N, C-alpha and C positions, 0 to 999 in steps of 0.2 A: 644544481643544488638538487639534493636528493630526498625523496617524498616518500614515507609509509603511510597508507591508508589503512584502518584497523576499522571491525565493526564489532559496535560495541558489546559485550556480553550482557544475557537479559535472563530474567525468570519467564517462565509460562507455568500453567497450571498441568499441561499434559507430559509424561514421559517421552513422547514420541509426535516429532514434529515433519511435516511435511517442507523439506528447504526447498526454496527457489534462488536462484543467483540473484547477487546483490547489484542490478542494474544501476541504482545511484552510485556506487561506488565505481562501477565499470565504466561509466561514462564520464565521470571524472578522471578517473587514470587516462584513458583513452585521449582525451582533451589536452590532460598533463604531460604526456608523451608528444603528443602532438607539437606541444609549445617547445619542446626541448628537454623537459626533466626528465630525470630518471625517478621511476616510480615502483615502488614494490605495495604489495594489496595481501593484507594478512587477516585471517579471520578464524578469531578464537574461538568462535560457537561451532565450530565444526567437531563438536565433541560428544560422548554419550553423558546425557544430561544427569545432572545429580540432586535427589532429593533434599530439598531444604524445608525450613518452616513454612506452615500453614499449608501445607501440601503440593508445594509450588516447587517446581526444577528450575535449577540454574544450568543455563549453557554458556559454556565458556571456559577457557583455561584460567588458572589463578593467576594473578598478576605478577608473579615471580616468575612463571614461565613465559608470559609477555614482555616480561624486562629482558627475558634473556633472548627473544628474538629481536627486539629492538637493538641489544647490543650488536648482535651478529651483523647488522644491517647499516648500524652507524647511521641513521638519516638525519637530514638537518632539521625537517618538520615532519610531526605527527598529524594527520587528519582523522579526528574520530568520527564515525557517523553514529547517532544516537537517534532511534528513531521513534521510541516511546517513552513517556512521562517516567514510566516505573523501570526505567533501564538507568536514569539520572544516576543513581546512587552508586550504581555499579561504573559509571564513568568516571564521577567524580574521584572515585576511592583510585581509579586506574591512573586518571591525571596526577594526583596527588604524589602518586607513588614514582611514576616517570620522572614530575619534575624534581622529585627529592632526589635522585640519582642522575638525572640528565638536565640540568639547570638550563643549558645553553639551546636546547630541544625546543621550538614553538611548539605549540599543542593548539591546533583550530578546532574548534568543534561544529559540527553540520548535523543535515538531518532535520526531521518531521520536529523534532524538540526545540531546537532551536528556531525554527521559521516561526511555530505558534507560541513559543515564550520570551522572545527574543533576548532582554540582556540577563532574564534570571539565572541562567548558567554561570555567567561571570561572577555575578554578585553571590550566589552559593558556593562557587568554589576558583580559589585564586590561583590555581594551579593552570588554569586554562588561559591561554594569551588574546586568542580570538574566536568569535563567534561568526557564522557567514547564514542568513536567512535565504530561504528557495533556493532554485537551480543555481549551481555554483560553476558550472563549468567555465565561463566567462570570467566571473570575478577573482574566483579563486587564481585564477591564471594570473590577473592583474595585479592582485596582491603580492604573489611573489615576484612576478615580475620587476616588482618594486623594493624587492627585498626586504618587506615587511615597513616599508616608510610612506606608500599611498593611503590615507586615510580618508580617501575621497571614496573608497569601493561602494558599492551600492549594497545593501544589505549587512554590510560589515557592522561588527559590535566589537568596541576594543575600549582599551585602558587610557585616560588621558590624566596624570595624575593621580588625585583620590578620586576621580570621577569614571562613570562607565559611559562610554556613547553609543548608542546605535543609529546607525543609518537606515534611513528608507530603501525600502525596495520597491522602485517604481517600473521597473523595465523587465522584460523576460525577452528570452532568446523567439525571435519572431521567425525566423527562418531555420526550421528544425534540420533541415536536410544540411546546413552546413556543419553540423556536427559529426565528428567520426561516429563510428559506430563502437557500440560497447566494448570495453577489453578484455576479450573470453580467454586470452592466452596468460592463464592465471592458475598459481596453484592448486590442486583439488578443485578444479572444475568438475570433475565426476560426482565429487561429495552432491553439489546441486544438480547435476542432470539426471543422478538416479535416486533423487529426493529420500523418502521413505514409504519402502513397499508397503508397510501398514495404513498409510496416512496420504492419502490421494487428495490433491487439490479439486474439491469437487468435483470426484468423478473421474480424474486425469492424471496421469502419471506414473503409470506403471513401468513405461520404457524411459529412456533417456530425453529428458525434457529440459527446453531452453524458454527465456522469459523474451517477450518483445513490446517494446513502447512503441506504438503507432501515432501518439498524439499526447498532447498534454493537458492539463485541467479539464475544467468542467464549465459551462457558461450559465449552470443553474446554479442557485445560492440557498439551498436546500438549509432548514434550520439549524439542523443536527451534524451539518459537515463543516470541515473546515481545510479543505483542500486548497481552495482558494489564496490562502496565505503561503502554499508551498510553490505552488504553479503558477499563481496569478488568476485575475478573474476571467482573462478569455482563453477559449479553446484556441489550441495553435495545431496544426497537421503537419505529419511529413507527407512527401506527395506519396502516390502508390508505387512509384520508380522507384523508388528509396526505400519503399518497404520491402518490397520484393526481391532488391540487388541484397537486403541483409537477411531475408528469408534462405534465399540461394546458399549464402555463407552458413546460416544455421544448418541449415540439411546437409549442404555436400562435405563442408570442412568439418564441422563438428558432428555430425551425424546425428541429429536432433531428430525424434520421431514424434514427441508431441511437445506442442506450444503453447504458452499461456501468453495471451495477448492482456497486459496489464491495463490499459487506457482504464481513464475513469469514465470515458464516454466514448468509445469504439464506435456506436451508430449513430452518433451525433450529425453526420454527413451521410446518408444513406446511397448516393451516387459514388462516393469514396470508397464504400464498405463495398459495392457492388463490382468496381474497378478492380479493388483489391483482389477479390475471390474470383473475379473471371480470368485476373492474370496469374494466379494458383494455378487455376485450371488449365489455362492454357500452356504453361509451363512443367505439367504434368507432376507437381511437386507432390509427394505422396509423404504428408504427415498428419496430425491429428490436431485440433486444438480447440480451447474453450475459454471464457472470457470471466475468469475468477474476480472482477472489480465491478462488475455487474455492466449492463450496458441500457441504455434509452429503449423504450418500447414503443415511443413517437417515429412514425411513418415506415414501422416494420410491414413488408407485403410479402406476400407469397413469392415474388419473385426474388427477393432479396434472401428469404430463408433458405427457396431451392436452391440457390448460387452458395451461400453457406454451405448447406449442407454437401455440395458436390465438393465445394475449396475445402473440406476435412473437417468441419464443426464438429465437435463430439457434445458438446453440450454448451448451453448458453445459463448464464446469472442473470437474472432480471429483479432490479429493485422495486420491488410493488411500495414497501414499508408500510401500508395500512390498508386494509380492504374497504376503507371509509375514506369516501371523496373528500369529506370538509376536514378530516384529519389530515388526510395526505396532501393536499392542497393549500388549503387555511392556515393550520398550524405546522405542517412541514414543510411547506412551499414548494410542494414535488410537480405541480402543474402537470398532470399526468391522469387522465381520465379512466374510469373504469372499463369505458368501451375500446381503449386504446391499449389497455394488458391484455381486455379477451381478445382482441384481434391478435394483439403479437402471439400470444400463446398458441391460439387456435391455427398459424399461420406455422410455427415451429410444429406444434402437434404433426400437422400434414405431412410433414418432409423428415418426420420421426427425429427429430433433434430433442432429448429430455431437456426439461427446463427446470432450475432450482428458482425458488423465489425466496427473496429476502424480506423480512418482516422485523417491525419496531413494535414493541409493545410496551406500556407503562408512558407514553409524552403525558406531560402538563394538559387536560383538557380533553382526557380521554375518559368518557365516561361508561356506564354498563352499555348503555345502548348502544354508544360509539363501537366500543369493544366487539357487543354483539353481532354488531352490522356487518364488521371485518371479517369475523371470523366465518359467517355466512358466504360473504363473498371468495375468501379464499378456498372454501370448500367445495364451490362449485367449479374453481378453476381445474384445467387437467396438468398439474403440477406432478414432476416425478420426485422432489423431494423441497423440503423447506428449511432456510436457514431463521432461526428468531434469535432475536437480540434485546435487551431491555435497553428503553432510551436512555442516552450515556452524555452527560453535558462537557462534552469537550471543551477546553478554551479556545478561545476566538470564534463560537459559534454564538447564530443568535439564541439557540436554545440556551446555552451557559448564561449569557448576559441577562435574558428574562427571568430565568431561576434565581440569579442573585439578586436581582431588583427586586424581586418579589419575596427575598427572604428565606425561599427554600430551602437553598444550599449557600452554604459561606463562599465567601472570595477564595478563601485559601483551600477549597477543597481539593484535596489530592486524587486523582484515581490509579488505583494501584492495580496489579493485574489481576489479583482476587477478587476484586468488585466486581469483575464480570459475572460472578456466579449468582449474584443478587442484586436486585434493583439498588441503584446507587440513591435514589430518591423515592419519595412516596406521593402517590397524586391523592386527591381530596376523597375518590372512589374506592379505591383499593388497597389492600394490606399487603404486606410483603408476601403471604400465602396464596392471596387472590393472585398476585400478579405470577406468582409462580407456577399456578395451577393455569395460568391464563397461556403462560408459555409452552407448557407441557400438552396444554390441548392442540395449540396448532401446531405443535411438532409432530403429535401423533397422526395428523392430517394426512400425513406422506409418510415416505418410507425412510427419510430422512438419510438419503442416499445409499442405501443399501442396493437399492436397484441401479443406480448409478454404478456402483463397482462391479455390481455383475455384468452389466454394459458393456464395462470398460475392458474386463477378465476376457472376455467372448468376443471382441472386438480386433480384429485384421489390421493393421496400420497400412 
């Protein structure tokens, strides 16, 4: 069986983005190849962006060009990865055009969108044959082995007569070392490795870069996060030896000089982090890395910070979320104290690792007093830069459910890409202009990545 994996076209507010490799599709490809299938990867978004309405930019080839690629490959099955809700309309359009021209090709939808919204895609687009929720390295192989006849596959969404059935997703891959490394022998790999010169990923990426996932999920259940719907409720790790083996291939075979560690909670187990760093140092690997998805500040000590620095850590991204403990721990369910944040930042400062902080403003329950307290705490930290976002009620989160129950947002609220420029909802204490000012005031506390970029330009790998 011949399978084509496609990255869905999408829209974005910026004319340039920093591209990183598609680990999800690459893991699927290597698992399918290991199972004996012939696999092709096609990313139609590797084009110059095209400006469309509302000041947004479209990343992707047109459907006719994509159909020409499909015609040249003649796959039996097409898997489309849809990461964002605002990409769904592009996916539906593409799926309809594929099905109209190639009626016998099975179309499977995966990615964050399906994991969160379940049967929504099949309800809205009858050209999509199946959906698969959550990590799919094992479940997709199971479905394909059965030639689309095994409807017991966990997380599978399918049609049965006039009904759409959605199977529960109960089990996740416990032994991550059992998975083959991501398939990096793909067309246009350099387009990911070279990123975009003018658009760094939190201060890293001027040199050839690849991405690394050393663990999956996060045990915390923050009220604004829906990651547990994708990778499950339990944190699962790869062994340090398995991680080092992949790093060796990334550095020596693919010549990566920068690495993005994409874990949602890389520092959950501090001893494991120390072990990985120690082995990087012992092997004398020369590359620089950072943590774009953030790290937990719990248990960060000076020994960890020193090892991270010696192992090539270029900068860290920490999830502060709010400078007020009530907001952070009661409303957001972050369970991190101010003292833990202060201690971690001090440790990184001592070893000269730049620190970027992430902050959310406009949460329900945030009063003027809480916002002022948060601002003053953030001001006291020695951060290099800060990223500020408005509270966004993503589907499947406690925040979303609470706002719907209170009638603050409608259940059918769709979050579009251009929503991120303005608050999606308002609190009792702040107007739109108030929240915009709060966001700008926090951003102006620090250099907003300029210092990081200068550090990166002047660092030798």
